[in-house]
N, C-alpha and C positions, 0 to 999 in steps of 0.2 A: 043268812049274814049279805049285808047292804055293801056292795063294792062302789065306790067313787074313782078308782085309780089303779090301773093295771099297768105292770112292766115287760114286756114281753124283751128277752134277751136272744141274742142272735149277732157274735162278732162277725163271723165271716163265713165263707165269701159269695162271690157275687149269684151265682148260682144257689147256695143254699139261703140267701137271703130272699131271693123269688121264689122259693118253695115254701117260705112261712108266711107269704101273704093269705093263701084262704083261710087262715088260722086268725091271723089279721081281722081281716074282713067278718070272719065268724063272731070274733070276741066283739065287734064295736055291735053289731046288728044283736046279739042278745045280748049287750050291754050297755044301750044306745047313749043312756046318760053320765055313764063312766068317761072320764080321760085315759085315755090310749095312749102311754108311754112305749120306744123302744130304744134300747141300747144296744150299739153297735159299731165296729171300729170308723175311725175318720173317713178310709178309703171307700166306704160303703154307705155313708150317709147319705150322698146324690141318688142313691136307689129309691129311696124311701122319702125322700124329701118332697113329693110330689104325690103322695098317698092319702087319700082325702079319709082315710080309716084312723091315721095315725095322728092324733094330736099334737106330738113331740116325740124329736128324736134327739136322744142323749149318746155322748161319745165319750167311748172307752179311751180312757188317759191312763198315762204311766205314775202321774200322780191319783194314786188311789183312794188317799187319804183326804183329798179334797172333793174326788170324786164319788166317794160314797158319802161325806157329811152331804152333799147336794142332793143326792137321791134320796137320803134319810129324813132331808128336809122335807119332802114332798110328801112324805106320809104315804106310801103306796099301801093297797088292800092286799092285793095278791100279786105273786111273782110267777111268769109261764117262762121255763127256761126250756130255751130250743137249741141249747148249747151244749148244755151237760157234760164241762169239764171242771177243771181244779177253780179255774178265775172266775167263772157264772157261780160254782159252791158258794165260794169267798164273799159274790156280793148277796147271795141270797142267804146267808148266816146273818149278813153287817145288817141286812134289811130286819130280817128277824120278823117277817110275815109269813103267812100260809103260803105255800109255793107247791108246783107238779112240772114233771119232766116227762120226759117220752123216753123208749126204747132204745136205744144207739145201737145195739147188736154188735159192738166192736168185739166180742168173743167169736162171735161166730163169722163175723167178716175175716177174722184173722186165721181162723178155723179153715176158710174158702181160699183166701190167699197163699196160708203155708202149707196146708196138705191138701187143699183142692177137695176138702171137704163141702157141699154146698146141702146146707143146712138152713139156710135164708127164710125167710117167710117170704111168698109171694104177696107182697104188699108196699106199695110206694112209700116212699121216705114222709111224704104230706100226710096220708095216712098214719102213718106213726107219729106226727107232730100230734096230731088230732086229740092220741091219750093224753096229751099235757093238759088236754083242755076238757076232758071227761066230767072231772072235778063238779066242774062249773056246770055243767049239762050242756054246753055249748058243741054244736053235731055240725057235720061239713054240709054244706048249700051247694057243695058239686058242680058249682059254677067256674072250676079252676082257678089258675094263677093270674094277679092283676099286675098290671106295669103302669103307672100314671107317666104320661109326658103332657109339656106345657108349652105353649107358642114358641118361647123360646129354644125348646127343643128340635125346633121344625130344621131340616136342610132344605134351603133352595134347590129347585131340581137345575137351577143353572150352574150349582155347584161339580154337576156330573158331567159327563160326555152327552154330547147330542145323540149320541145312538142309544144311551142309556136311559134316556127320559122317556121313553115307553115300553119301558119292563126291564129289570135285570134280577139276574141271581145274587142272591147274598152268600160268599162264602167264607167261613171262619176261618181266619190261618192261626190263631194261635190257641194257647191253653198254657195254665200254671205251670204243669209239669210235659217236658217234650214228648214223654212215649205216651200221651194222650192227643199230640198234632202228627199230623200226616205230613209224611216229608216231603220235599221239594218235589222229589222227581213224580212223584204220585199224585201232587196237584196239579203237576204241568200235564200228565196224560190225561187227567180227569178234565182238565179245564182245555185240552184240546179237542175232547169228544163233547162237550157242549155246544149248544148250538146258539146261544142266548148270550148277552153280555154281563159279564162276571162281576162283581163288586165285591174285592177282600176284605172284611173289616178285623179289625185287632187293635194292638194298641202301639206306643212304639218300639216296642221288644218285637213285634213281627213285623216291622216296618222292610228290614233288609230281607227278610224269607220271600215277602208279597212282592219285592222289587225283583226278585232273580223270575219267580213267576211270572210276573206280567213283561218282562223283556224277553222272557224265553217264547211264552205264547203269543202276547202281538197284542193290538188293542181292543181286542175284546175283553180283555183285562183291565180294570182302573183299580190300583192300591189304594185304598184310602184307608190303610192302617198309620195311626198316629194321627190323623188329620180330625178328627171328630170324638168328642169325651162321649162317656156311656151313655148316656138319655141320647144323644144325635146319633149315635151308632145302633139303640133302639130304634130309633126313627126311622133309619134308613132298613131294618130289618123289617119291620111292620110294612114297609111302601115295595117290598121286594115281592117277586113272585115263588119266591119260595127261596128255603135256607138249607147248605150244609155246613154242616158244623160237626166237630169232634165233643165230647165230654165235656163241657163247659159253661161257664154262668150263659154267653151270649145263645146257647141251645136253649136254657131254660127261658127268657126274655123272648126267643123265638115262637115258645109254645106258649106263652102268656097272652101273644098276640095271635095265637092258633092258625099259625101258617105251617105248610106241608113241608116237613123236616126229613133230611139224609141226613141221619146221625152215623159217624164215623168211628166204630169202637176201637182202642187201642190196647193200654194194658187193662182197662178197667171193663166192667161186663153191667149189661143192664139188670142182672139178679142182684145186684147193690141195691136196687130202688130208686136209681137216680134218674129214670129215662124220662122223656117230655111227658108231663103231667096234662092230660086233657080233662075241660070240663064235661059232663054228660051227654049236651049236645054238641059238641064238636063237630067242625066240619074240615080241620086240618088232621092231615095223615103223617104217622110217623112209620118211614122206613130203616131199620136197624139193620147195619151193614158191618158185622163181624167175622172173623176168621175163625170157623170151628175146626175142633181137632189138636188145637195147641194145648200140650201139657203145661206149660208153662203161664198160662192165662185161669183167674188174673194175679200178675205177679206184684201188685199192691191196690190198697183199697184207694191210694191216691195217684199217684207216678213218679216216674225218676227224671232223673236229666239225660238220662240216655238208656238204650237198653240192658238190663246188665245180662242177657243172653248174648248181646251183640249181634243178633240177624236181625229184630226188631220185624218177624216175619208177622205181627199182628197187625202191620201196616201196609209193608211190602207187599205182601200177598191179599190186598182188599181188591174187589169184584171193580173196578172203573167204570168197565164199560156196562155193567146193570145200574151203578149209581148215574151214568149219563143216559142212559136209555128213560129212564124216570123222570131226571131233571128236565129231559127233552121235552116231555109229554104234559109239563108243566103250562097253564096257561097264564095270558098277560093279564095283571088286574085291570 
């Protein structure tokens, strides 16, 4: 089968998009003469704009008729569906070419959430994504995640306080769902124990929370939430001495840069297969923190606006002393 043009589909979210990059790279290496296209939501196009393995990024729009007409005109030879939902199925049917997908395991995740029956395989979602390209005989090269930056994404050290220019810890404040986020009091306790400058990262929605932490802890904390776009935030992660993050997109970007990462797990669990993915020769270390013995975890494969049990023990009982000990051991770049 001669393949001249391939379409990869993954609409969202930030972390999921980043986790598809090993498949994208492997596809391009296996079919170097083929055009590799990627279909995603508008908000996520910036994540892929600099990816050297992608020839063109397409945007998912509400005008399906026009979008599908445009995609059909490109005459794709193969579709790799890494979203696997109703919309991606509709697009595949419209294109009418060979396609493949991956085992999403939603039923097993539901069993884990609803009945706490853990029957998920110990396989990272990246390795499950590679099931979608097996028919093309594409294999994982073991080189981990990709995240590409350009000069326009660089943040001058002059924009940071003087004390931060010799090294800082990046701490990710937000996540799409509140039950994945560290509450303010836990963040304050952790920041007080850390003996390094701390850069708080997130979007506009996280700014007030970060301001409260900054105000309480003092000048060793700098609130950068909402001040930088996703690629600039990625640059700041890349240049940190290490990263503290909940289960969120910036955690996966930090993994792409092979940073040491303290992951603070709330309502979700590493067993879902979404923990930091590392290259075979990785030097970065992952430290997973989760409160063991809670019968309510995991309460969702995604998250909620607030704890369904109202106690939020999965975050309130985190061992901030152990986290701080690890962070304080990190050396400056």
